[in-house]
C-alpha positions in Angstrom: 16.6 37.9 126.3 17.8 40.4 129.0 19.9 43.4 128.2 21.7 45.7 130.7 22.0 49.4 129.8 25.0 51.0 131.6 25.1 54.7 131.7 28.6 55.5 132.7 27.7 59.1 133.2 26.3 59.6 136.7 23.2 61.5 135.6 20.1 59.5 136.2 18.1 61.9 133.9 20.4 60.8 131.0 19.7 57.1 132.0 15.9 57.7 131.7 16.3 59.4 128.2 18.6 56.5 127.1 16.4 53.7 128.4 13.2 55.3 127.1 14.6 55.5 123.6 15.8 51.9 123.8 12.7 50.6 125.1 10.7 52.3 122.1 12.5 50.0 119.7 13.0 46.6 122.0 11.2 43.5 121.1 8.4 42.5 123.4 10.3 39.6 124.7 13.2 41.8 125.4 13.9 42.8 129.1 15.9 46.0 129.4 17.3 47.1 132.6 19.4 49.9 133.4 22.2 51.1 135.8 23.7 54.5 136.3 27.5 54.9 137.3 27.9 55.5 141.0 31.3 57.3 140.5 32.6 59.6 138.0 31.1 62.9 136.3 27.6 64.0 135.4 28.4 63.9 131.6 31.5 62.7 130.0 33.1 64.9 127.6 37.0 64.3 127.6 39.6 61.6 127.6 40.3 61.7 131.3 36.5 61.5 132.2 36.1 58.6 129.6 38.9 56.8 131.2 37.4 57.0 134.7 34.1 56.0 133.4 35.7 52.9 131.6 36.8 51.6 135.0 33.3 52.1 136.5 31.9 50.2 133.3 34.2 47.1 134.1 33.2 47.0 137.6 29.5 47.1 136.6 30.0 44.4 134.2 32.0 42.3 136.6 29.2 42.5 139.2 26.1 42.3 136.9 27.1 40.9 133.6 26.6 37.3 134.2 22.8 38.1 134.6 22.4 39.3 131.0 22.7 38.2 127.3 24.3 41.4 126.2 25.2 45.0 127.5 25.2 48.4 126.2 27.7 51.1 126.9 25.4 54.2 126.9 27.9 56.9 126.1 28.6 58.1 122.7 32.4 58.0 123.0 32.2 54.2 124.0 34.3 54.6 127.2 35.8 51.3 128.1 34.3 49.2 125.3 37.5 47.6 124.0 38.4 46.7 127.5 35.0 45.2 128.1 35.1 43.0 125.1 38.5 41.8 126.0 37.4 40.8 129.5 33.9 39.5 129.3 32.2 36.9 127.0 28.8 38.7 126.8 28.3 40.9 123.8 29.0 44.5 124.8 27.6 47.1 122.3 28.9 50.8 122.2 26.4 53.6 121.6 28.8 55.3 119.2 29.7 52.1 117.4 26.1 51.0 116.8 25.1 54.4 115.8 27.8 54.8 113.2 27.6 51.2 112.0 23.9 51.4 111.6 24.4 54.8 109.5 26.9 52.9 107.4 24.0 50.6 106.3 21.9 53.5 105.4 24.2 55.3 103.2 27.8 55.9 102.0 28.8 58.7 104.5 27.3 59.8 107.7 27.9 63.0 109.7 28.0 63.2 113.6 25.9 66.1 115.0 26.1 67.1 118.5 25.5 69.8 121.0 28.9 70.9 122.2 32.4 71.6 120.8 34.0 70.2 123.9 33.2 66.8 122.5 35.1 67.1 119.4 38.4 65.7 120.2 37.0 62.7 122.0 34.6 62.1 119.4 37.2 62.1 116.6 39.4 59.6 118.4 36.2 57.5 119.0 35.8 57.7 115.0 39.2 56.6 114.5 39.2 53.8 117.1 36.4 52.3 115.2 38.1 52.6 111.8 35.3 54.7 110.3 37.1 57.8 109.2 36.4 57.3 105.5 32.8 56.9 106.1 32.5 60.0 107.9 31.4 63.2 106.4 32.6 65.2 109.6 31.7 66.1 113.2 29.4 69.0 113.3 29.0 70.7 116.7 27.0 73.6 118.1 29.3 76.4 119.6 26.5 77.4 122.2 26.4 77.1 126.1 23.8 75.1 127.6 22.0 75.4 131.0 21.1 71.8 131.9 22.3 68.5 130.3 18.9 66.9 131.0 17.0 69.4 129.0 19.8 70.2 126.2 17.9 68.1 123.4 14.7 70.2 123.9 16.7 73.6 124.2 18.7 73.1 121.1 16.4 71.0 119.0 16.0 73.9 116.4 19.7 74.5 116.3 20.5 70.9 115.8 18.2 70.7 112.9 19.8 73.6 111.1 23.1 72.1 111.9 22.1 68.7 110.5 20.9 70.4 107.3 24.4 72.0 107.0 26.1 68.8 107.4 24.0 67.3 104.6 24.8 70.2 102.2 28.3 71.1 103.2 29.2 67.7 104.2 27.4 65.8 101.7 26.3 63.5 104.4 23.9 60.5 103.3 22.9 60.1 107.1 22.7 62.0 110.3 23.9 60.3 113.5 22.7 62.5 116.4 25.5 62.0 119.0 25.6 62.1 122.8 23.4 60.6 125.6 21.5 63.8 126.1 20.3 63.6 122.5 18.6 60.0 123.0 15.0 60.2 121.8 15.4 63.1 119.8 15.5 61.5 116.4 11.9 60.5 116.5 11.0 64.2 116.7 13.2 65.6 113.8 13.2 62.8 111.3 10.6 64.3 109.2 12.2 67.7 109.1 15.5 66.3 107.5 15.8 64.8 103.7 18.2 62.0 104.8 17.9 59.2 107.4 18.6 60.1 111.1 20.1 57.6 113.5 19.1 57.5 117.3 22.1 55.8 118.8 20.3 54.5 121.8 17.8 52.9 119.2 20.6 51.4 117.3 22.6 49.9 120.1 19.3 48.4 121.6 18.8 46.5 118.2 22.2 45.7 117.8 22.5 44.1 121.3 19.3 42.2 120.6 20.9 40.9 117.4 24.2 39.8 119.0 22.4 38.2 121.9 20.3 36.2 119.6 23.4 35.2 117.3 25.1 33.8 120.3 28.7 34.3 119.0 31.6 32.3 120.8 34.0 34.0 122.9 37.3 34.7 121.0 39.9 32.1 121.8 42.4 33.9 119.5 42.9 37.5 118.1 43.3 40.8 119.9 40.2 40.4 122.0 40.9 37.0 123.4 40.9 37.0 127.1 44.2 38.2 128.6 46.3 35.9 130.7 45.4 35.9 134.5 47.2 38.6 136.6 47.3 39.7 140.1 46.0 43.3 141.0 45.9 45.6 143.9 43.1 48.0 144.9 40.4 47.0 142.5 37.0 46.0 143.2 37.2 42.5 144.4 34.9 41.0 141.7 36.7 43.0 139.0 40.1 41.5 140.4 38.6 38.1 140.4 37.9 38.2 136.7 41.5 39.7 136.0 42.9 37.0 137.9 40.7 34.2 136.3 39.2 33.3 139.7 35.6 33.1 138.2 34.2 32.6 134.8 33.7 35.2 132.4 30.1 36.6 131.9 
């Protein structure tokens, strides 16, 4: 099968971290290809940045989606995930959703551990959008500046381990979810240092994408994610406008 990993951040260094983590757990027969957003911000951390990234995601899926069996939205807040599922037929997996749902299969409550307080509001809304508030032991964030988004996991690894242990003791978390694209690949280095399971969201998204591609779910013809009626548009990328207007088949 063929899986497309879409990094809606513009940082190619994050794409490398994400794809390396995903490839580490991919099946031998799976072909994983990655693409980095050409427009937007280096690292998404706010609602407005996520909205911009969502449009870029839809354009990439309209252009490239038909070539693949499933796609991964490789940013923890899952920007554009709902819209992508509404518009395209191929399974689309979000980094946050995959990580949190995987955590739900490993324990009763999970804690989200991340590297910046700036991510808190967006991550809380992501948690609510997925309806997982009752399974959450809280969002635990470092309140520390960082120099480079590409090296934040190495620079902050020790503090993230301490924070994770705090989430286990104070939040009574059964599982730790390391949140944020810059933390992709970190779980394998810290799992032995924590007394509960640790989920790497890029790994989880890879396996969830493979599972959905293998299951080959039929596109919804009813429900809230059925394809919207055709509509004209102005100023969008032509291939995305064609999808919205039903001038081409969904991927």
